[in-house]
All heavy atoms as a GROMACS GRO file, in nm:
protein
  618
    1ALA      N    1   0.937   4.001  19.842
    1ALA     CA    2   1.057   4.043  19.772
    1ALA      C    3   1.182   3.989  19.842
    1ALA      O    4   1.279   3.956  19.778
    1ALA     CB    5   1.062   4.196  19.767
    2GLY      N    6   1.178   3.979  19.976
    2GLY     CA    7   1.289   3.927  20.050
    2GLY      C    8   1.319   3.782  20.024
    2GLY      O    9   1.432   3.738  20.020
    3GLU      N   10   1.208   3.705  20.004
    3GLU     CA   11   1.224   3.563  19.973
    3GLU      C   12   1.291   3.540  19.837
    3GLU      O   13   1.368   3.448  19.820
    3GLU     CB   14   1.091   3.492  19.979
    3GLU     CG   15   1.032   3.484  20.117
    3GLU     CD   16   0.895   3.419  20.117
    3GLU    OE1   17   0.868   3.340  20.026
    3GLU    OE2   18   0.817   3.450  20.208
    4GLU      N   19   1.257   3.626  19.739
    4GLU     CA   20   1.315   3.616  19.607
    4GLU      C   21   1.465   3.639  19.612
    4GLU      O   22   1.540   3.575  19.544
    4GLU     CB   23   1.248   3.712  19.514
    4GLU     CG   24   1.104   3.674  19.480
    4GLU     CD   25   1.040   3.783  19.394
    4GLU    OE1   26   1.109   3.871  19.342
    4GLU    OE2   27   0.917   3.774  19.376
    5ARG      N   28   1.507   3.733  19.695
    5ARG     CA   29   1.649   3.757  19.710
    5ARG      C   30   1.723   3.639  19.764
    5ARG      O   31   1.833   3.606  19.721
    5ARG     CB   32   1.676   3.882  19.796
    5ARG     CG   33   1.672   4.009  19.728
    5ARG     CD   34   1.737   4.113  19.815
    5ARG     NE   35   1.679   4.241  19.784
    5ARG     CZ   36   1.709   4.351  19.843
    5ARG    NH1   37   1.796   4.352  19.942
    5ARG    NH2   38   1.655   4.464  19.809
    6GLU      N   39   1.664   3.576  19.864
    6GLU     CA   40   1.727   3.462  19.925
    6GLU      C   41   1.741   3.347  19.828
    6GLU      O   42   1.838   3.273  19.828
    6GLU     CB   43   1.648   3.413  20.049
    6GLU     CG   44   1.659   3.508  20.167
    6GLU     CD   45   1.801   3.526  20.219
    6GLU    OE1   46   1.872   3.423  20.223
    6GLU    OE2   47   1.837   3.636  20.253
    7LEU      N   48   1.643   3.329  19.741
    7LEU     CA   49   1.650   3.222  19.643
    7LEU      C   50   1.753   3.249  19.536
    7LEU      O   51   1.812   3.157  19.480
    7LEU     CB   52   1.512   3.200  19.577
    7LEU     CG   53   1.402   3.145  19.669
    7LEU    CD1   54   1.270   3.139  19.593
    7LEU    CD2   55   1.439   3.006  19.719
    8ALA      N   56   1.781   3.373  19.506
    8ALA     CA   57   1.872   3.410  19.401
    8ALA      C   58   2.020   3.401  19.447
    8ALA      O   59   2.109   3.400  19.364
    8ALA     CB   60   1.845   3.554  19.349
    9ARG      N   61   2.044   3.397  19.573
    9ARG     CA   62   2.182   3.392  19.624
    9ARG      C   63   2.240   3.254  19.609
    9ARG      O   64   2.171   3.151  19.630
    9ARG     CB   65   2.186   3.436  19.771
    9ARG     CG   66   2.146   3.577  19.790
    9ARG     CD   67   2.139   3.614  19.931
    9ARG     NE   68   2.274   3.624  19.986
    9ARG     CZ   69   2.298   3.654  20.113
    9ARG    NH1   70   2.199   3.672  20.197
    9ARG    NH2   71   2.419   3.659  20.156
   10LEU      N   72   2.367   3.250  19.575
   10LEU     CA   73   2.439   3.119  19.566
   10LEU      C   74   2.505   3.090  19.697
   10LEU      O   75   2.556   3.178  19.767
   10LEU     CB   76   2.540   3.126  19.455
   10LEU     CG   77   2.488   3.136  19.314
   10LEU    CD1   78   2.603   3.161  19.218
   10LEU    CD2   79   2.413   3.015  19.274
   11SER      N   80   2.516   2.966  19.728
   11SER     CA   81   2.583   2.925  19.852
   11SER      C   82   2.736   2.939  19.824
   11SER      O   83   2.783   2.928  19.713
   11SER     CB   84   2.549   2.780  19.887
   11SER     OG   85   2.606   2.691  19.796
   12PRO      N   86   2.813   2.958  19.929
   12PRO     CA   87   2.958   2.968  19.913
   12PRO      C   88   3.016   2.842  19.851
   12PRO      O   89   3.111   2.848  19.772
   12PRO     CB   90   3.009   2.989  20.056
   12PRO     CG   91   2.894   3.052  20.126
   12PRO     CD   92   2.772   2.991  20.067
   13ALA      N   93   2.960   2.728  19.884
   13ALA     CA   94   3.010   2.603  19.824
   13ALA      C   95   2.992   2.602  19.676
   13ALA      O   96   3.080   2.558  19.598
   13ALA     CB   97   2.941   2.483  19.889
   14ALA      N   98   2.877   2.651  19.628
   14ALA     CA   99   2.850   2.656  19.483
   14ALA      C  100   2.948   2.751  19.416
   14ALA      O  101   2.997   2.720  19.305
   14ALA     CB  102   2.705   2.694  19.458
   15VAL      N  103   2.978   2.859  19.479
   15VAL     CA  104   3.071   2.957  19.418
   15VAL      C  105   3.211   2.896  19.413
   15VAL      O  106   3.280   2.911  19.311
   15VAL     CB  107   3.071   3.088  19.503
   15VAL    CG1  108   3.181   3.183  19.455
   15VAL    CG2  109   2.937   3.157  19.494
   16HIS      N  110   3.251   2.823  19.516
   16HIS     CA  111   3.382   2.759  19.516
   16HIS      C  112   3.394   2.653  19.409
   16HIS      O  113   3.495   2.642  19.339
   16HIS     CB  114   3.412   2.700  19.652
   16HIS     CG  115   3.439   2.800  19.757
   16HIS    ND1  116   3.381   2.795  19.882
   16HIS    CD2  117   3.515   2.913  19.758
   16HIS    CE1  118   3.421   2.898  19.952
   16HIS    NE2  119   3.503   2.970  19.880
   17VAL      N  120   3.286   2.577  19.388
   17VAL     CA  121   3.288   2.474  19.282
   17VAL      C  122   3.297   2.538  19.145
   17VAL      O  123   3.374   2.492  19.059
   17VAL     CB  124   3.162   2.385  19.295
   17VAL    CG1  125   3.145   2.300  19.170
   17VAL    CG2  126   3.168   2.299  19.419
   18MET      N  127   3.220   2.644  19.122
   18MET     CA  128   3.228   2.714  18.994
   18MET      C  129   3.363   2.775  18.970
   18MET      O  130   3.419   2.766  18.860
   18MET     CB  131   3.120   2.822  18.984
   18MET     CG  132   2.982   2.763  18.964
   18MET     SD  133   2.858   2.886  18.930
   18MET     CE  134   2.831   2.958  19.094
   19PHE      N  135   3.423   2.834  19.075
   19PHE     CA  136   3.558   2.892  19.063
   19PHE      C  137   3.658   2.784  19.028
   19PHE      O  138   3.745   2.802  18.941
   19PHE     CB  139   3.595   2.964  19.193
   19PHE     CG  140   3.734   3.020  19.188
   19PHE    CD1  141   3.756   3.140  19.117
   19PHE    CD2  142   3.839   2.960  19.253
   19PHE    CE1  143   3.885   3.191  19.113
   19PHE    CE2  144   3.967   3.014  19.249
   19PHE     CZ  145   3.987   3.129  19.178
   20ALA      N  146   3.650   2.670  19.096
   20ALA     CA  147   3.743   2.559  19.068
   20ALA      C  148   3.729   2.507  18.927
   20ALA      O  149   3.828   2.480  18.858
   20ALA     CB  150   3.725   2.447  19.169
   21ALA      N  151   3.606   2.498  18.880
   21ALA     CA  152   3.581   2.450  18.741
   21ALA      C  153   3.638   2.550  18.639
   21ALA      O  154   3.707   2.507  18.544
   21ALA     CB  155   3.430   2.430  18.718
   22VAL      N  156   3.615   2.676  18.659
   22VAL     CA  157   3.670   2.777  18.566
   22VAL      C  158   3.823   2.779  18.570
   22VAL      O  159   3.889   2.789  18.466
   22VAL     CB  160   3.609   2.917  18.597
   22VAL    CG1  161   3.680   3.025  18.522
   22VAL    CG2  162   3.460   2.919  18.566
   23LEU      N  163   3.877   2.765  18.688
   23LEU     CA  164   4.025   2.760  18.704
   23LEU      C  165   4.081   2.638  18.630
   23LEU      O  166   4.181   2.654  18.557
   23LEU     CB  167   4.062   2.753  18.850
   23LEU     CG  168   4.211   2.752  18.879
   23LEU    CD1  169   4.279   2.879  18.834
   23LEU    CD2  170   4.233   2.728  19.027
   24CYS      N  171   4.017   2.525  18.641
   24CYS     CA  172   4.069   2.404  18.572
   24CYS      C  173   4.061   2.423  18.420
   24CYS      O  174   4.157   2.387  18.349
   24CYS     CB  175   3.988   2.282  18.612
   24CYS     SG  176   4.022   2.228  18.781
   25VAL      N  177   3.951   2.475  18.372
   25VAL     CA  178   3.938   2.499  18.228
   25VAL      C  179   4.045   2.597  18.179
   25VAL      O  180   4.106   2.575  18.074
   25VAL     CB  181   3.796   2.550  18.191
   25VAL    CG1  182   3.787   2.600  18.048
   25VAL    CG2  183   3.694   2.440  18.215
   26THR      N  184   4.070   2.699  18.258
   26THR     CA  185   4.171   2.800  18.217
   26THR      C  186   4.310   2.738  18.214
   26THR      O  187   4.384   2.763  18.120
   26THR     CB  188   4.168   2.918  18.316
   26THR    OG1  189   4.038   2.973  18.319
   26THR    CG2  190   4.271   3.022  18.281
   27VAL      N  191   4.342   2.657  18.311
   27VAL     CA  192   4.477   2.593  18.314
   27VAL      C  193   4.490   2.498  18.195
   27VAL      O  194   4.595   2.497  18.130
   27VAL     CB  195   4.495   2.519  18.449
   27VAL    CG1  196   4.616   2.425  18.441
   27VAL    CG2  197   4.509   2.620  18.563
   28VAL      N  198   4.388   2.418  18.168
   28VAL     CA  199   4.398   2.323  18.056
   28VAL      C  200   4.412   2.400  17.923
   28VAL      O  201   4.498   2.366  17.838
   28VAL     CB  202   4.274   2.231  18.054
   28VAL    CG1  203   4.265   2.156  17.922
   28VAL    CG2  204   4.279   2.137  18.172
   29LEU      N  205   4.331   2.502  17.902
   29LEU     CA  206   4.342   2.579  17.778
   29LEU      C  207   4.475   2.652  17.763
   29LEU      O  208   4.534   2.660  17.656
   29LEU     CB  209   4.224   2.680  17.767
   29LEU     CG  210   4.088   2.615  17.743
   29LEU    CD1  211   3.981   2.726  17.743
   29LEU    CD2  212   4.086   2.538  17.615
   30SER      N  213   4.528   2.703  17.874
   30SER     CA  214   4.656   2.770  17.871
   30SER      C  215   4.765   2.670  17.837
   30SER      O  216   4.858   2.699  17.759
   30SER     CB  217   4.685   2.835  18.005
   30SER     OG  218   4.595   2.939  18.032
   31TYR      N  219   4.760   2.554  17.896
   31TYR     CA  220   4.859   2.451  17.871
   31TYR      C  221   4.859   2.407  17.724
   31TYR      O  222   4.962   2.395  17.663
   31TYR     CB  223   4.832   2.331  17.963
   31TYR     CG  224   4.937   2.221  17.954
   31TYR    CD1  225   5.058   2.235  18.014
   31TYR    CD2  226   4.910   2.104  17.884
   31TYR    CE1  227   5.156   2.137  18.004
   31TYR    CE2  228   5.006   2.004  17.874
   31TYR     CZ  229   5.127   2.020  17.934
   31TYR     OH  230   5.222   1.923  17.926
   32ARG      N  231   4.738   2.389  17.670
   32ARG     CA  232   4.726   2.350  17.529
   32ARG      C  233   4.773   2.464  17.438
   32ARG      O  234   4.834   2.438  17.332
   32ARG     CB  235   4.583   2.313  17.498
   32ARG     CG  236   4.546   2.180  17.564
   32ARG     CD  237   4.410   2.132  17.519
   32ARG     NE  238   4.420   2.108  17.377
   32ARG     CZ  239   4.316   2.070  17.304
   32ARG    NH1  240   4.198   2.057  17.358
   32ARG    NH2  241   4.328   2.046  17.175
   33THR      N  242   4.742   2.587  17.472
   33THR     CA  243   4.783   2.700  17.390
   33THR      C  244   4.935   2.718  17.386
   33THR      O  245   4.993   2.748  17.285
   33THR     CB  246   4.719   2.829  17.440
   33THR    OG1  247   4.579   2.817  17.438
   33THR    CG2  248   4.758   2.951  17.356
   34MET      N  249   4.996   2.694  17.502
   34MET     CA  250   5.142   2.707  17.510
   34MET      C  251   5.215   2.593  17.444
   34MET      O  252   5.334   2.595  17.426
   34MET     CB  253   5.186   2.715  17.656
   34MET     CG  254   5.139   2.838  17.724
   34MET     SD  255   5.214   2.980  17.648
   34MET     CE  256   5.207   3.094  17.780
   35GLY      N  257   5.144   2.488  17.408
   35GLY     CA  258   5.209   2.376  17.337
   35GLY      C  259   5.252   2.263  17.430
   35GLY      O  260   5.327   2.179  17.391
   36GLY      N  261   5.202   2.264  17.551
   36GLY     CA  262   5.236   2.156  17.643
   36GLY      C  263   5.374   2.167  17.697
   36GLY      O  264   5.438   2.274  17.697
   37ALA      N  265   5.429   2.056  17.740
   37ALA     CA  266   5.562   2.054  17.804
   37ALA      C  267   5.673   2.078  17.702
   37ALA      O  268   5.780   2.122  17.738
   37ALA     CB  269   5.584   1.921  17.875
   38GLU      N  270   5.644   2.047  17.573
   38GLU     CA  271   5.752   2.062  17.471
   38GLU      C  272   5.777   2.208  17.433
   38GLU      O  273   5.873   2.239  17.372
   38GLU     CB  274   5.712   1.984  17.347
   38GLU     CG  275   5.704   1.835  17.364
   38GLU     CD  276   5.567   1.793  17.419
   38GLU    OE1  277   5.470   1.865  17.389
   38GLU    OE2  278   5.562   1.695  17.490
   39GLY      N  279   5.682   2.298  17.464
   39GLY     CA  280   5.698   2.438  17.428
   39GLY      C  281   5.676   2.466  17.279
   39GLY      O  282   5.735   2.554  17.225
   40GLU      N  283   5.595   2.384  17.213
   40GLU     CA  284   5.571   2.400  17.073
   40GLU      C  285   5.504   2.532  17.039
   40GLU      O  286   5.519   2.582  16.931
   40GLU     CB  287   5.483   2.285  17.021
   40GLU     CG  288   5.548   2.149  17.031
   40GLU     CD  289   5.448   2.035  17.008
   40GLU    OE1  290   5.332   2.066  16.979
   40GLU    OE2  291   5.489   1.922  17.019
   41GLY      N  292   5.430   2.588  17.134
   41GLY     CA  293   5.360   2.712  17.109
   41GLY      C  294   5.451   2.832  17.098
   41GLY      O  295   5.415   2.937  17.048
   42SER      N  296   5.572   2.819  17.144
   42SER     CA  297   5.666   2.933  17.145
   42SER      C  298   5.770   2.926  17.034
   42SER      O  299   5.872   2.990  17.042
   42SER     CB  300   5.733   2.947  17.281
   42SER     OG  301   5.804   2.830  17.313
   43LYS      N  302   5.748   2.842  16.931
   43LYS     CA  303   5.840   2.840  16.818
   43LYS      C  304   5.844   2.977  16.753
   43LYS      O  305   5.740   3.036  16.734
   43LYS     CB  306   5.796   2.737  16.713
   43LYS     CG  307   5.817   2.595  16.751
   43LYS     CD  308   5.771   2.506  16.640
   43LYS     CE  309   5.784   2.361  16.676
   43LYS     NZ  310   5.730   2.272  16.575
   44GLY      N  311   5.952   3.027  16.716
   44GLY     CA  312   5.961   3.152  16.646
   44GLY      C  313   5.956   3.273  16.742
   44GLY      O  314   5.975   3.385  16.696
   45MET      N  315   5.927   3.253  16.867
   45MET     CA  316   5.930   3.365  16.962
   45MET      C  317   6.073   3.369  17.020
   45MET      O  318   6.128   3.267  17.059
   45MET     CB  319   5.833   3.344  17.079
   45MET     CG  320   5.691   3.376  17.047
   45MET     SD  321   5.589   3.400  17.194
   45MET     CE  322   5.614   3.252  17.283
   46GLY      N  323   6.126   3.489  17.021
   46GLY     CA  324   6.255   3.502  17.084
   46GLY      C  325   6.248   3.500  17.234
   46GLY      O  326   6.139   3.513  17.294
   47THR      N  327   6.362   3.483  17.298
   47THR     CA  328   6.364   3.478  17.443
   47THR      C  329   6.327   3.613  17.503
   47THR      O  330   6.266   3.618  17.608
   47THR     CB  331   6.500   3.432  17.493
   47THR    OG1  332   6.597   3.519  17.444
   47THR    CG2  333   6.528   3.288  17.457
   48SER      N  334   6.360   3.720  17.436
   48SER     CA  335   6.326   3.852  17.487
   48SER      C  336   6.173   3.873  17.486
   48SER      O  337   6.117   3.933  17.577
   48SER     CB  338   6.395   3.965  17.408
   48SER     OG  339   6.353   3.966  17.271
   49PHE      N  340   6.108   3.822  17.384
   49PHE     CA  341   5.964   3.837  17.379
   49PHE      C  342   5.897   3.750  17.485
   49PHE      O  343   5.802   3.791  17.549
   49PHE     CB  344   5.905   3.802  17.243
   49PHE     CG  345   5.757   3.814  17.236
   49PHE    CD1  346   5.696   3.936  17.235
   49PHE    CD2  347   5.676   3.701  17.237
   49PHE    CE1  348   5.556   3.952  17.230
   49PHE    CE2  349   5.540   3.712  17.234
   49PHE     CZ  350   5.479   3.835  17.231
   50ALA      N  351   5.952   3.630  17.509
   50ALA     CA  352   5.898   3.542  17.612
   50ALA      C  353   5.913   3.606  17.749
   50ALA      O  354   5.824   3.598  17.832
   50ALA     CB  355   5.968   3.406  17.604
   51ARG      N  356   6.028   3.673  17.772
   51ARG     CA  357   6.049   3.742  17.901
   51ARG      C  358   5.948   3.856  17.916
   51ARG      O  359   5.892   3.880  18.024
   51ARG     CB  360   6.190   3.795  17.914
   51ARG     CG  361   6.286   3.688  17.962
   51ARG     CD  362   6.418   3.753  17.986
   51ARG     NE  363   6.460   3.809  17.855
   51ARG     CZ  364   6.585   3.829  17.821
   51ARG    NH1  365   6.680   3.805  17.901
   51ARG    NH2  366   6.613   3.878  17.701
   52PHE      N  367   5.929   3.934  17.807
   52PHE     CA  368   5.833   4.044  17.808
   52PHE      C  369   5.692   3.991  17.836
   52PHE      O  370   5.619   4.048  17.917
   52PHE     CB  371   5.830   4.118  17.674
   52PHE     CG  372   5.713   4.208  17.660
   52PHE    CD1  373   5.706   4.328  17.727
   52PHE    CD2  374   5.608   4.174  17.575
   52PHE    CE1  375   5.599   4.410  17.715
   52PHE    CE2  376   5.501   4.256  17.560
   52PHE     CZ  377   5.493   4.377  17.630
   53GLN      N  378   5.657   3.882  17.772
   53GLN     CA  379   5.524   3.823  17.794
   53GLN      C  380   5.507   3.780  17.940
   53GLN      O  381   5.400   3.803  17.998
   53GLN     CB  382   5.508   3.702  17.700
   53GLN     CG  383   5.368   3.656  17.681
   53GLN     CD  384   5.360   3.546  17.574
   53GLN    OE1  385   5.457   3.472  17.553
   53GLN    NE2  386   5.247   3.537  17.508
   54LEU      N  387   5.608   3.721  17.999
   54LEU     CA  388   5.598   3.680  18.135
   54LEU      C  389   5.588   3.800  18.231
   54LEU      O  390   5.505   3.801  18.324
   54LEU     CB  391   5.719   3.595  18.176
   54LEU     CG  392   5.723   3.542  18.316
   54LEU    CD1  393   5.602   3.451  18.341
   54LEU    CD2  394   5.853   3.470  18.344
   55SER      N  395   5.669   3.901  18.208
   55SER     CA  396   5.659   4.022  18.293
   55SER      C  397   5.525   4.091  18.281
   55SER      O  398   5.469   4.139  18.380
   55SER     CB  399   5.776   4.118  18.264
   55SER     OG  400   5.762   4.170  18.135
   56TYR      N  401   5.471   4.095  18.157
   56TYR     CA  402   5.340   4.154  18.138
   56TYR      C  403   5.232   4.077  18.212
   56TYR      O  404   5.147   4.134  18.280
   56TYR     CB  405   5.305   4.157  17.988
   56TYR     CG  406   5.174   4.218  17.956
   56TYR    CD1  407   5.157   4.356  17.939
   56TYR    CD2  408   5.057   4.138  17.950
   56TYR    CE1  409   5.038   4.411  17.911
   56TYR    CE2  410   4.934   4.194  17.921
   56TYR     CZ  411   4.925   4.331  17.902
   56TYR     OH  412   4.803   4.387  17.877
   57LEU      N  413   5.242   3.944  18.210
   57LEU     CA  414   5.145   3.859  18.277
   57LEU      C  415   5.151   3.882  18.429
   57LEU      O  416   5.047   3.889  18.494
   57LEU     CB  417   5.167   3.713  18.242
   57LEU     CG  418   5.069   3.615  18.304
   57LEU    CD1  419   4.928   3.639  18.253
   57LEU    CD2  420   5.111   3.473  18.270
   58VAL      N  421   5.272   3.893  18.484
   58VAL     CA  422   5.284   3.912  18.628
   58VAL      C  423   5.221   4.048  18.667
   58VAL      O  424   5.143   4.054  18.765
   58VAL     CB  425   5.434   3.908  18.670
   58VAL    CG1  426   5.454   3.959  18.812
   58VAL    CG2  427   5.485   3.766  18.654
   59VAL      N  428   5.250   4.152  18.596
   59VAL     CA  429   5.193   4.286  18.626
   59VAL      C  430   5.042   4.283  18.610
   59VAL      O  431   4.968   4.336  18.697
   59VAL     CB  432   5.259   4.395  18.538
   59VAL    CG1  433   5.185   4.525  18.553
   59VAL    CG2  434   5.407   4.411  18.571
   60TYR      N  435   4.994   4.219  18.504
   60TYR     CA  436   4.848   4.213  18.482
   60TYR      C  437   4.781   4.139  18.595
   60TYR      O  438   4.676   4.186  18.647
   60TYR     CB  439   4.822   4.144  18.348
   60TYR     CG  440   4.676   4.115  18.325
   60TYR    CD1  441   4.589   4.218  18.285
   60TYR    CD2  442   4.624   3.988  18.344
   60TYR    CE1  443   4.456   4.193  18.265
   60TYR    CE2  444   4.486   3.964  18.327
   60TYR     CZ  445   4.403   4.065  18.285
   60TYR     OH  446   4.272   4.043  18.268
   61LEU      N  447   4.837   4.027  18.638
   61LEU     CA  448   4.772   3.949  18.747
   61LEU      C  449   4.776   4.027  18.878
   61LEU      O  450   4.681   4.022  18.957
   61LEU     CB  451   4.842   3.814  18.763
   61LEU     CG  452   4.818   3.717  18.647
   61LEU    CD1  453   4.900   3.589  18.669
   61LEU    CD2  454   4.669   3.684  18.636
   62LEU      N  455   4.880   4.103  18.903
   62LEU     CA  456   4.886   4.188  19.024
   62LEU      C  457   4.778   4.296  19.019
   62LEU      O  458   4.711   4.322  19.119
   62LEU     CB  459   5.023   4.253  19.038
   62LEU     CG  460   5.132   4.159  19.086
   62LEU    CD1  461   5.270   4.232  19.084
   62LEU    CD2  462   5.103   4.109  19.228
   63MET      N  463   4.758   4.354  18.902
   63MET     CA  464   4.651   4.458  18.889
   63MET      C  465   4.513   4.396  18.908
   63MET      O  466   4.427   4.454  18.976
   63MET     CB  467   4.661   4.526  18.753
   63MET     CG  468   4.782   4.614  18.736
   63MET     SD  469   4.806   4.678  18.573
   63MET     CE  470   4.646   4.747  18.536
   64VAL      N  471   4.489   4.280  18.853
   64VAL     CA  472   4.357   4.215  18.865
   64VAL      C  473   4.336   4.175  19.011
   64VAL      O  474   4.226   4.193  19.064
   64VAL     CB  475   4.351   4.095  18.771
   64VAL    CG1  476   4.230   4.007  18.804
   64VAL    CG2  477   4.345   4.139  18.625
   65ALA      N  478   4.439   4.125  19.075
   65ALA     CA  479   4.427   4.088  19.218
   65ALA      C  480   4.393   4.210  19.303
   65ALA      O  481   4.312   4.204  19.393
   65ALA     CB  482   4.554   4.021  19.265
   66GLY      N  483   4.457   4.322  19.276
   66GLY     CA  484   4.427   4.446  19.349
   66GLY      C  485   4.284   4.493  19.328
   66GLY      O  486   4.215   4.535  19.423
   67ASP      N  487   4.238   4.480  19.206
   67ASP     CA  488   4.101   4.519  19.177
   67ASP      C  489   4.003   4.425  19.247
   67ASP      O  490   3.902   4.467  19.301
   67ASP     CB  491   4.076   4.516  19.027
   67ASP     CG  492   3.940   4.570  18.987
   67ASP    OD1  493   3.903   4.679  19.041
   67ASP    OD2  494   3.874   4.510  18.906
   68TRP      N  495   4.035   4.298  19.251
   68TRP     CA  496   3.951   4.201  19.315
   68TRP      C  497   3.944   4.224  19.465
   68TRP      O  498   3.840   4.213  19.528
   68TRP     CB  499   4.006   4.062  19.286
   68TRP     CG  500   3.927   3.948  19.350
   68TRP    CD1  501   3.808   3.903  19.307
   68TRP    CD2  502   3.966   3.873  19.462
   68TRP    NE1  503   3.769   3.799  19.389
   68TRP    CE2  504   3.864   3.779  19.487
   68TRP    CE3  505   4.077   3.872  19.547
   68TRP    CZ2  506   3.870   3.687  19.586
   68TRP    CZ3  507   4.084   3.784  19.648
   68TRP    CH2  508   3.980   3.690  19.666
   69LEU      N  509   4.056   4.266  19.525
   69LEU     CA  510   4.060   4.292  19.668
   69LEU      C  511   3.981   4.411  19.709
   69LEU      O  512   3.928   4.421  19.823
   69LEU     CB  513   4.207   4.307  19.715
   69LEU     CG  514   4.286   4.177  19.722
   69LEU    CD1  515   4.431   4.208  19.756
   69LEU    CD2  516   4.228   4.083  19.824
   70GLN      N  517   3.968   4.511  19.620
   70GLN     CA  518   3.891   4.630  19.657
   70GLN      C  519   3.742   4.613  19.636
   70GLN      O  520   3.664   4.696  19.676
   70GLN     CB  521   3.941   4.750  19.581
   70GLN     CG  522   3.877   4.778  19.449
   70GLN     CD  523   3.934   4.901  19.383
   70GLN    OE1  524   4.042   4.946  19.414
   70GLN    NE2  525   3.858   4.962  19.296
   71GLY      N  526   3.697   4.501  19.575
   71GLY     CA  527   3.557   4.479  19.548
   71GLY      C  528   3.466   4.492  19.668
   71GLY      O  529   3.362   4.565  19.662
   72PRO      N  530   3.497   4.425  19.779
   72PRO     CA  531   3.407   4.436  19.897
   72PRO      C  532   3.392   4.580  19.949
   72PRO      O  533   3.287   4.618  19.996
   72PRO     CB  534   3.472   4.346  19.999
   72PRO     CG  535   3.555   4.251  19.924
   72PRO     CD  536   3.599   4.329  19.802
   73TYR      N  537   3.500   4.656  19.940
   73TYR     CA  538   3.494   4.794  19.988
   73TYR      C  539   3.407   4.881  19.896
   73TYR      O  540   3.331   4.965  19.943
   73TYR     CB  541   3.634   4.853  20.001
   73TYR     CG  542   3.720   4.780  20.096
   73TYR    CD1  543   3.823   4.695  20.053
   73TYR    CD2  544   3.699   4.790  20.233
   73TYR    CE1  545   3.898   4.625  20.141
   73TYR    CE2  546   3.774   4.720  20.323
   73TYR     CZ  547   3.876   4.636  20.277
   73TYR     OH  548   3.950   4.569  20.366
   74MET      N  549   3.412   4.857  19.769
   74MET     CA  550   3.327   4.929  19.675
   74MET      C  551   3.181   4.889  19.695
   74MET      O  552   3.094   4.977  19.694
   74MET     CB  553   3.367   4.902  19.532
   74MET     CG  554   3.505   4.956  19.496
   74MET     SD  555   3.519   5.136  19.520
   74MET     CE  556   3.409   5.194  19.396
   75PHE      N  557   3.153   4.766  19.724
   75PHE     CA  558   3.017   4.720  19.752
   75PHE      C  559   2.965   4.789  19.876
   75PHE      O  560   2.850   4.840  19.876
   75PHE     CB  561   3.013   4.569  19.768
   75PHE     CG  562   2.875   4.520  19.803
   75PHE    CD1  563   2.777   4.508  19.704
   75PHE    CD2  564   2.842   4.486  19.932
   75PHE    CE1  565   2.651   4.464  19.735
   75PHE    CE2  566   2.715   4.441  19.962
   75PHE     CZ  567   2.616   4.432  19.864
   76ALA      N  568   3.046   4.798  19.980
   76ALA     CA  569   3.001   4.865  20.101
   76ALA      C  570   2.980   5.013  20.078
   76ALA      O  571   2.881   5.074  20.133
   76ALA     CB  572   3.109   4.845  20.213
   77LEU      N  573   3.060   5.076  19.993
   77LEU     CA  574   3.043   5.216  19.960
   77LEU      C  575   2.913   5.239  19.884
   77LEU      O  576   2.832   5.328  19.918
   77LEU     CB  577   3.160   5.263  19.877
   77LEU     CG  578   3.159   5.413  19.833
   77LEU    CD1  579   3.177   5.499  19.958
   77LEU    CD2  580   3.270   5.438  19.733
   78TYR      N  581   2.889   5.154  19.786
   78TYR     CA  582   2.763   5.166  19.710
   78TYR      C  583   2.641   5.139  19.799
   78TYR      O  584   2.538   5.205  19.787
   78TYR     CB  585   2.759   5.070  19.592
   78TYR     CG  586   2.859   5.108  19.483
   78TYR    CD1  587   2.923   5.009  19.410
   78TYR    CD2  588   2.884   5.240  19.453
   78TYR    CE1  589   3.013   5.039  19.310
   78TYR    CE2  590   2.976   5.273  19.352
   78TYR     CZ  591   3.037   5.175  19.280
   78TYR     OH  592   3.125   5.208  19.183
   79ALA      N  593   2.653   5.043  19.887
   79ALA     CA  594   2.540   5.011  19.980
   79ALA      C  595   2.511   5.124  20.074
   79ALA      O  596   2.398   5.155  20.108
   79ALA     CB  597   2.568   4.883  20.054
   80ALA      N  598   2.620   5.195  20.114
   80ALA     CA  599   2.602   5.306  20.211
   80ALA      C  600   2.533   5.427  20.146
   80ALA      O  601   2.457   5.496  20.208
   80ALA     CB  602   2.740   5.349  20.266
   81TYR      N  603   2.557   5.446  20.017
   81TYR     CA  604   2.497   5.562  19.948
   81TYR      C  605   2.365   5.524  19.880
   81TYR      O  606   2.302   5.608  19.820
   81TYR     CB  607   2.595   5.617  19.844
   81TYR     CG  608   2.703   5.698  19.907
   81TYR    CD1  609   2.832   5.646  19.919
   81TYR    CD2  610   2.681   5.823  19.961
   81TYR    CE1  611   2.934   5.718  19.976
   81TYR    CE2  612   2.780   5.898  20.020
   81TYR     CZ  613   2.905   5.842  20.028
   81TYR     OH  614   3.007   5.912  20.091
   82GLY      N  615   2.327   5.398  19.888
   82GLY     CA  616   2.195   5.358  19.834
   82GLY      C  617   2.204   5.332  19.692
   82GLY      O  618   2.138   5.316  19.605
   0.00000   0.00000   0.00000
């Protein structure tokens, strides 16, 4: 059973490569959705909505980062209680 666990684990390098690939795809799709450098995706949006959208994104990313940072502590807690 211990050998199966070792085979199922990913190396840190593999995780970094997958993260970089997902990040690149996300950036490309976001850029295309926003309309590129010309800002074609924001036609018809007012500046107040664009500011709201930016502030929402900042708050959302801070919340996700906080949740991501607490992950190892939750894992240790679950491991301690079995």
